[in-house]
C-alpha positions in Angstrom: 0.0 0.0 0.0 1.3 3.5 -0.9 2.0 5.8 2.0 -0.6 8.5 2.4 1.8 11.2 3.8 5.5 11.5 3.2 7.8 14.0 4.9 11.4 14.7 3.9 13.9 17.2 5.3 17.2 18.5 3.8 15.8 18.3 0.2 18.2 21.0 -1.1 21.9 20.1 -1.4 24.4 22.1 0.7 26.3 23.4 -2.3 24.2 24.1 -5.4 24.8 26.6 -8.2 21.2 26.8 -9.5 17.9 26.7 -7.5 16.0 23.4 -7.7 12.6 23.5 -9.4 9.5 22.2 -7.8 8.9 20.0 -10.9 12.1 18.1 -9.9 10.3 16.7 -6.8 7.2 15.5 -8.7 5.8 12.0 -7.8 2.8 10.5 -9.5 -0.4 10.4 -7.4 0.9 12.9 -4.8 0.5 16.6 -4.2 3.8 18.2 -3.4 4.2 20.9 -0.8 7.7 22.4 -0.7 9.2 25.0 1.6 10.5 28.2 0.3 14.2 28.3 -1.0 16.8 29.8 1.3 17.6 26.9 3.6 18.0 23.1 3.4 14.3 22.6 2.7 11.4 20.6 3.9 8.9 18.7 1.8 5.5 17.0 2.2 3.8 14.6 -0.2 0.1 14.1 0.3 -1.6 11.4 -1.6 -4.2 12.6 -4.2 -6.9 10.5 -2.5 -6.7 13.0 0.5 -8.1 16.5 0.4 -5.2 18.8 1.3 -4.4 22.5 1.3 -1.2 24.4 2.1 -1.4 26.7 5.2 0.8 29.2 7.0 1.6 28.6 10.6 2.8 31.5 12.7 4.3 34.4 10.9 5.6 32.2 8.1 9.1 33.6 8.5 10.9 30.4 9.3 12.2 29.0 6.0 12.8 25.3 6.7 9.2 24.3 7.3 6.1 23.4 5.3 2.5 23.0 6.5 -0.7 21.8 5.1 -4.1 20.6 6.3 -5.8 17.3 5.4 -9.6 17.0 5.6 -10.9 14.2 7.9 -14.3 12.9 8.6 -17.0 15.3 9.7 -15.1 18.3 8.1 -12.4 18.3 10.8 -8.8 19.1 9.9 -5.5 17.3 10.4 -2.6 19.8 10.6 0.6 18.2 9.1 4.0 19.9 9.3 7.5 19.0 8.3 10.3 20.9 10.0 14.1 21.0 9.6 16.3 22.6 12.3 19.9 23.1 11.4 22.5 22.3 14.1 24.1 25.7 13.3 20.8 27.6 13.7 21.0 31.3 14.6 19.3 32.7 17.7 16.7 34.5 15.7 15.8 31.4 13.6 15.6 29.4 16.9 13.1 31.9 18.3 11.1 31.8 15.1 11.0 28.0 15.1 9.9 27.8 18.7 7.2 30.4 18.1 6.0 28.4 15.1 5.7 25.2 17.2 3.6 27.2 19.8 1.4 28.5 17.0 1.0 25.0 15.5 -0.1 23.6 18.9 -3.0 26.2 19.0 -3.8 26.0 15.3 -7.6 25.4 14.6 -7.4 21.7 13.7 -8.8 18.7 15.4 -5.6 16.7 15.0 -2.0 17.7 14.7 1.1 15.8 13.3 4.5 17.5 13.3 7.5 15.6 11.9 11.1 16.5 11.1 14.8 16.6 11.9 15.2 18.8 15.0 18.8 18.2 15.8 18.5 18.1 19.6 20.8 15.3 20.7 20.9 16.5 24.3 17.2 15.6 24.9 16.4 12.1 26.3 12.9 11.5 25.1 12.4 8.3 27.1 12.8 10.2 30.4 11.7 13.6 29.0 14.8 15.3 30.4 17.8 17.3 29.1 21.4 17.1 30.2 21.9 20.8 29.5 21.4 23.7 32.0 18.8 26.4 32.0 18.9 28.8 29.0 20.1 26.1 26.6 18.2 25.8 23.3 17.4 22.1 24.0 15.9 23.0 27.4 13.8 25.7 25.9 12.5 23.4 23.1 11.6 20.7 25.6 9.7 23.2 27.7 7.8 24.4 24.6 6.9 20.8 23.7 5.6 20.2 27.3 3.7 23.5 27.5 2.1 22.7 24.1 1.0 19.3 25.4 2.6 17.5 22.4 3.6 13.8 22.5 6.9 12.7 21.0 6.8 9.1 19.7 10.4 8.3 18.5 12.3 6.8 21.4 15.1 4.9 19.6 18.1 6.5 17.9 17.4 7.8 14.4 20.9 9.0 13.5 24.1 7.1 13.9 27.7 7.0 12.5 30.7 4.9 13.6 32.6 6.1 16.5 29.8 8.4 17.8 26.9 7.9 20.2 23.6 7.3 18.3 21.1 10.1 18.7 17.4 10.6 18.4 17.3 13.6 16.1 14.2 12.8 13.9 11.0 13.3 15.8 7.3 12.7 15.4 4.9 14.9 17.5 1.1 14.6 17.8 -1.4 16.2 20.1 -2.9 12.8 21.1 -0.9 10.0 22.7 -2.6 7.1 20.9 -2.5 8.6 17.4 0.7 6.8 16.3 1.0 3.0 16.0 3.3 0.4 14.3 6.3 2.8 14.4 9.3 1.2 12.6 12.9 2.3 12.0 13.8 1.4 8.4 17.1 1.3 6.5 18.3 4.8 5.5 17.6 6.2 2.1 20.7 6.3 -0.1 23.8 7.5 1.8 21.8 9.2 4.5 22.7 8.4 8.1 19.1 9.0 9.2 16.7 6.1 9.4 13.4 6.2 7.6 10.6 6.4 10.2 7.4 4.5 9.2 4.2 4.5 11.2 0.5 4.4 11.0 -1.7 7.3 12.0 -5.0 6.6 13.7 -7.2 9.2 12.1 -10.4 8.7 10.0 -9.8 10.6 6.8 -12.2 11.4 4.0 -10.9 10.0 0.8 -11.8 11.8 -2.4 -12.6 10.0 -5.6 -9.9 11.0 -8.1 -10.1 10.0 -11.7 -8.0 10.6 -14.9 -8.9 10.5 -18.6 -7.1 8.1 -20.9 -7.3 8.7 -24.6 -7.3 5.9 -27.2 -5.3 7.5 -30.0 -5.1 4.1 -31.7 -8.9 4.3 -32.3 -9.1 8.0 -33.2 -10.9 9.4 -36.2 -8.0 11.3 -37.8 -9.8 12.1 -41.0 -12.5 13.8 -39.0 -9.9 15.6 -37.0 -8.2 16.8 -40.1 -11.4 18.2 -41.6 -12.3 19.9 -38.3 -8.9 21.6 -38.0 -8.8 22.5 -41.6 -12.0 24.5 -41.2 -10.5 26.6 -38.4 -9.6 30.2 -39.3 -6.0 30.1 -38.0 -5.1 33.6 -39.2 -7.8 35.1 -37.0 -6.9 32.8 -34.1 -3.2 33.8 -34.3 -3.7 37.6 -34.9 -2.6 38.5 -31.3 1.0 39.8 -30.9 1.3 37.9 -27.6 3.0 34.5 -27.9 1.2 33.1 -24.8 -2.2 34.1 -26.2 -1.5 32.5 -29.5 -0.3 29.3 -27.8 -3.4 29.1 -25.6 -5.7 29.6 -28.6 -3.8 26.9 -30.5 -3.9 24.5 -27.5 -7.6 24.9 -26.9 -8.4 24.1 -30.6 -6.2 21.0 -30.4 -8.0 19.9 -27.2 -11.4 20.4 -28.8 -10.4 18.2 -31.7 -9.0 15.6 -29.4 -12.2 15.5 -27.3 -14.4 15.2 -30.5 -12.5 12.6 -32.4 -10.4 10.5 -29.9 -12.3 7.9 -27.8 -11.5 8.1 -24.0 -12.3 6.4 -20.7 -11.9 7.3 -17.1 -9.7 5.5 -14.6 -9.3 5.8 -10.8 -5.9 7.3 -9.8 -5.8 5.3 -6.6 -5.6 2.0 -8.4 -2.9 -0.5 -7.5 0.6 0.8 -8.1 2.6 -0.9 -11.0 6.1 -2.1 -10.2 8.8 -0.1 -12.1 9.9 -2.1 -15.2 13.5 -1.5 -14.4 13.2 -3.2 -11.0 14.8 -6.6 -11.8 15.7 -9.5 -9.6 19.3 -8.5 -9.1 18.3 -5.1 -7.8 15.7 -6.6 -5.5 18.3 -9.0 -4.1 20.7 -6.1 -3.5 18.1 -4.1 -1.7 17.3 -7.1 0.5 21.0 -7.6 1.4 21.3 -3.8 2.2 18.4 -4.0 4.7 19.8 -7.1 6.3 23.2 -5.5 6.8 21.7 -2.4 8.3 19.6 -4.4 10.7 22.7 -6.3 11.8 24.6 -3.0 12.3 21.7 -1.4 14.2 21.7 -4.3 16.7 25.5 -4.5 17.2 26.7 -1.0 16.5 30.1 -2.5 15.5 32.3 -0.5 13.1 32.9 -3.7 11.0 29.2 -4.2 10.6 28.8 -0.6 9.5 31.5 -1.2 6.9 29.6 -4.2 5.5 26.4 -2.1 5.4 28.2 0.7 3.5 29.5 -1.8 0.9 26.0 -3.3 0.5 24.5 0.3 0.2 27.0 1.2 -2.5 26.4 -2.0 -4.4 22.7 -1.3 -4.3 23.2 2.2 -5.7 25.4 0.9 -8.5 22.9 -1.9 -9.3 20.1 0.7 -9.3 21.9 2.9 -11.8 22.9 -0.1 -13.9 19.3 -1.5 -14.1 17.8 1.9 -15.0 20.5 2.5 -17.6 20.0 -0.9 -19.1 16.3 -0.4 -19.3 16.6 3.0 -20.9 19.1 1.7 -23.5 16.6 -1.1 -24.3 13.8 1.5 -24.7 15.9 3.7 -26.9 16.9 0.7 -29.1 13.3 -0.4 -29.6 11.9 3.2 -29.9 11.0 2.9 -33.6 9.4 -0.5 -33.1 7.6 0.4 -29.9 7.3 4.2 -29.7 4.4 4.0 -27.3 6.5 2.5 -24.5 9.3 5.0 -25.2 7.1 8.1 -24.9 5.2 6.7 -21.9 8.5 6.5 -20.1 9.6 9.9 -21.2 6.4 11.5 -20.2 6.6 9.9 -16.7 9.9 11.8 -16.3 8.7 15.2 -17.5 5.4 15.6 -15.6 5.0 18.8 -13.7 
């Protein structure tokens, strides 16, 4: 089953010459909510079967945060937030972040879910205490969480590297203690040293029925389409000196012709997800070994087990690139014989 909500932090690279476009983060069947540029970035994916809308929490000044609401049964709202706190955060940004958490706790929503990388290694979430003295940022953050009556659910280390004490940096907050269940710590994504946190949220949501139109171009009436487009007064349609206006007029006529002469049918967008065609048995085996090596290291915390995990992780990455490259070469080679498969794959990579 596809996850309904996905939260990711540090989506922007540390050193980048050009700004990343929102289209680069597109995933089929998900609405993307991306924080404003200027920091490391936070990202939320909400499945299209959920009714969602972006919102501003607090003054909206803090850069590395993104918020939205999801409609639940009875017209109630679930507030969802994804936050990244840099370990080198300035005092002003720290104040803005803390104010934002306070504002989120009082936001007019029946349920609240706040996730992210908060980089507070000095807080022991099992005992609810901090090893720092009064006035420290970790102490202030813990006081705010307690004053806001938020429950933190991650009690095991979420970040680790050899030679250092594992820390619980990635946190999941709710305003109800029993909202989170089946919480699991999964193998990190790529070369990240943060685990993936997977959990179920006890909340009755209202699913919307989303559909998409599929056109059968192989059964189109091209003679009728040709006659229809030939009768259009293109000179009058293109008399504007604005390029965008001309393009819109041209596009509308083409869509009218398509709707008249190309048969179509509706499909549900929440149908079963198809496995990627480049996902072969070798890659599946490499992913399985990677997960096994990480589970072994997570239990032992031995440097040699971490080395084995790194080797398995790198092999998986190489196998992934190889399988995708092999599949794309095969598509390119057979493009003339099977153009439909070629353009279907190209379109899946260029959607906005």
